[in-house]
N, C-alpha and C positions, 0 to 999 in steps of 0.2 A: 137349329134349337138354338139358344143363349150362349153364351159365352162360356157361363157358368158349368151350365149341362153339359157342353160339350170336353171341360176339362175331365170330367168324371168320365162322361162315356168313352172318351176316344184314349184315354189316359192309361185307365187301370189296366190291369191284363190278369191273369187269373183267377183265383178266386178269392173274395175276400176271407180274412178269421176274424173269428168276433169270443169273446170269452167273458163272465159272469165268475168273479175270483172272491173268495171268500180269505181272510186272513186272520188269523190269531196271532194277538201279542206277544212277544218282539216278532217281529218280522220284516223281511227285506226282499226284493226280488230286483234282480238287474235285467235291463231289456239289450239284449244284442242288437248293434249298429247293424243296421243292414241298408247299404246302399240300393238305391233303387226303392226306395221301399218309402211307407207315410204310415204313421200309426197316431192313435188317439186313447186316453182314457177319459173314465168319467166317475168321480167318485160318489157312488152310491149312499153312502152311510162312514158315517166314523171321518177321521184325519187322518195324514199322512204327509208323508214331506217328497219331494222329487228331488234327488240329486243329480248333476255333471258334472263330469271332472274340469277343473280350473272355473266352477262358476258358482255363484250362493246358492245356497239350498231354498227350493220352494217351497213352503207350506200350502197345502191343500185341504179344503173341508169339504163335506157332503155337498153336493151341487157343483163341484169346480169342476171344467172338462179343460184340457189341456192335448193341444195337437203337436205332434212331431213333423214337420212335413218333410224333412231329409233322410228321415231312418236313421239318427243320430242314437246311438246308445244313452241310456238311464237308468238309474234305479228309483223305485219305490221303497218306501219304507216306513215302520211308524216313529224313526226316528232318524236325521241324520247320520248318526253314528253306530245304526245298527248294520252288523255286516252281513249279507246272504250267505245262507248256508249251503243253498243250490243253485244249480248249474245258471247261466244265463239263460232266458227264454229267446229263441231263437228259431222263426216259423221255419226254417230247414231242416230243425234236428225231425229226426223220426219219431222222438215221443212228441210232436207237437201236430201230428198229421191231424188230428180232429180238426176240422172249421169252425166248430162253434162249441164250447165245452162250459160246463155249470158246475163248478169246483166251490162245495161247501164243508164249514167246519164246526165243530161246537163251539159257541160264544166266540161269533164273531167280533174280531175290532173294527175290521175297518171292507167293506167293500167296494170292489172296482170292476167297472166295465171297460173292457180292453176293444179292441179293434183294429186292423192292420189293412195294409191296400200292397200291392206289389204294382208299381209304375212301369210302364213299357220302356228299356230302353232307347235312350235317343231320341228320345216323345216326350220329354216331362214339359210341360208346357209352360212360358213365362211366368204366367200366374204364380207356378206351385215355388218354382225357381225363385221370384223373388218375396217369397215368406220369410219372415224372421224364423231361427231354429225353432221356437217355444212358443204357440199362440196360447197363453192361460183364459181362460173365461172364466171368472169366478161369479159365484151367486145366480146358477142354474134355472132358480127358481124365478129370478126376474125375466127369465125369454119362454115363453109360454111354446113356443115351435120346438125349441129345443128340450125341454121337459116334458113334453108328449112323445116324440122320437125317443128320447133314452126311456125313458116307462116303456112304451110298446116294446124295444130290440130288448130291456133287460127280462120283460117277462116272455119273450121265446127264447130266451137262451135258458131260463128257469126252469120252463114247462115248456118242451117241444112238441109240439102235435103237428099232425098231417099239414103240408104247404111251410112249416116252417124252411128247408131250403129255398125257396122262393121268396120267404120275406123277409129274413136277414139279412141276404144282401143289398135289398131294396130300403131298409132301414140303413143300414151303414151307409149307402150311398145319400138318403134325406138329412142323417145325421153331418155326414160331412158339408155337403152343400150349405147346411145351415150353421155349420163352423164359420167356414166362410165367408159368408152373407154378414155372419154378424162380426167380424174382422173388418172386411170392407166398410161397415156403415160405423165403426167405432175407427177407421187411421184415422188420422191429423189432417186437416183440410188441403196444408202446402205440402205434402206430399206429393212426389212425382209415383210413377211405375203403375201397376196394374188397380189399385186401389183410386187412384184419384183418376187414370183414364174410365173405370165402369161409373164415376159419378159423375164423370164430367158430361151433361146430353148429346152434344156435338159429336164426342169420340165415340162414347157407345153406341151411337146410333148409326156411326160408320163398321163399326165392330159388329154389332149385330146384322149388318148385311152382309157383312163377308161369312158370317157363321150361318147365317139362314142359305145363302147362296154362293159358295163357292167357288163354283162353276162357272159364273157369268162373266163376261170380258171385262171385269172391272179393270178402270181408269184411277188416275189421282185426281182426276175432276168429277167420276162419276161417283165414287167415295164421297169427296168433298159433296154433291149434291144431296146425299143420305144425310151430310152433316149440316146441311142449309150453311154451308161456309163458302167462300171462296177459295182456289186451288192452293194459291201459298201459305195465305193463313192458316189453313186445314193441312196442308202438309208439315209446316213447323210447329204445331202443337200438335200433332200424333205423335213427331219424330220424341219432341220435348218431354211428352210424358212415358212414351214407351220405350228409347230408346233406339227404336228402327224406322224407318219410314214407312209409310203404308204397303207399299206394293212387297217390301222385305216381309213384312206378317203375312199378307195373302200368301205370298209364295211356300212361305215356313207350313203356314196350315193346311194349304193345297198338298204339300207331300205328307204330310204329317198323316190325314185324310189317306190319301195312296197307300199309305204304309198298312194302316190300320185295312183296308178295305183286298189288297195284294195276299197280307197271312191269315184274315177273317172270311174271307169269300173265294168263291170259287170265278168271278168276275173276269172277261180278257182282259188284255192290257189294253186293248181298244176301248173297253167301255170302262177302264178305273181313268183311262186317261181324257175321255171325253165328260167325265164326272166330275174330273177337277180342273177343268175349264182348260183342257187341251186340245186342241184340233187334228192333232196326229200323234202317231206310237213315238216316232224317232223325238218331238219336243219333248214330249213327257218323259223319255226315259233318259233326254239328256238332264233336262231340270231334277231327275228324280235321282240322279249318279252324280250331281254337285252337291244335293244336298247330301246323300246315305253312301257315297263313295263306292255303290256298285249299281248296275243295272237293277232295273223291278224285275227281270225273270229273277236271275240268281236270288235277288232280296226274297222274293216267296218263296222258292224253293230250300233257301236255308232258315223259314221260318225267320 
C-alpha cells in the first residue's frame, strides 16, 4: 500500500461513527474532547460557527469541510454566542451507540455531516501527529472528488439500504483520504514534515518502497537507490524532512505492522517476525519490546 492508504488501514481501530444531523435555529452542539480519536464535519446546507476555547471562532458555510485529527473538543452552533443546551456529544456515551444516524427536524437551518474515528493507541502515524489541530477546507464544490464522496455518504445516512453497513465505513475512509490529499497538495512548499516529504519525489519513492515491502532487508544504501540518490545526501534529506533517520522510521513502521498482526490475526510469532523483516523470533521480540515496552506474546494476550 502507499503511505496514505496505510495510515488509514493500519491506524484506525474499531468501527467509525457517522451521522447526518439537521438543526433548527438557534442551536449549538458541543463535541467532547476524545484523546486518540479524529473527527470531521461537512456543512451540507446553511451556515454555522465552530468555536474552541482560546481561539477565534471559525465561520462555516455550505460546502465547508473541517477535520480535527487530534480529538480536540469544540462546539458547532448557529452563532458563537449560542450556548449548548444538551450534553456534549461523546462517542463513549451509551446514548450514542448507533454507528450511523440521521436526525431530521422541521425547517432545519443547518445540515451537517459528522464522522469520527478511533485511532490505535500508541500507533498514531507521524503524518497524523504532524497535522494542525484544525484543517478547514472551504468551498467543497471546487473539489469534485470530495463533493462526490460527501453526496454518496449523506445519501447512505439519509436513506439506509442493504449494504449500508459496508458502504459507510468505506466512504468515511475515502472522505478522510481526500481531505488528507487536499491538505498535502495545499501545504506550503517550504514546509518540512510529511506533506513536504510526500511531495518530494526521491523521498516519496523511498517511503513507497518501505510501505510496499516492509519485510525486505532494507539498508540506507538500498533506500537511497530507490530514491535515485547517493547514500549520504539521501539520509540527510530524509532526516531533514521527517525528523528521523530512514532506518528509524523503517523499524517503527515494522513494529506498527507487527502490533496490528498480533492483535488482528492468529499468525504465529515466527510468521509475524518474517513478515516484518526479522529472521528470528528472538531478534523480533527484542525489537518489539524496545518499541512497546512489552514482549509480543504478552502484547497479543492483553489486546
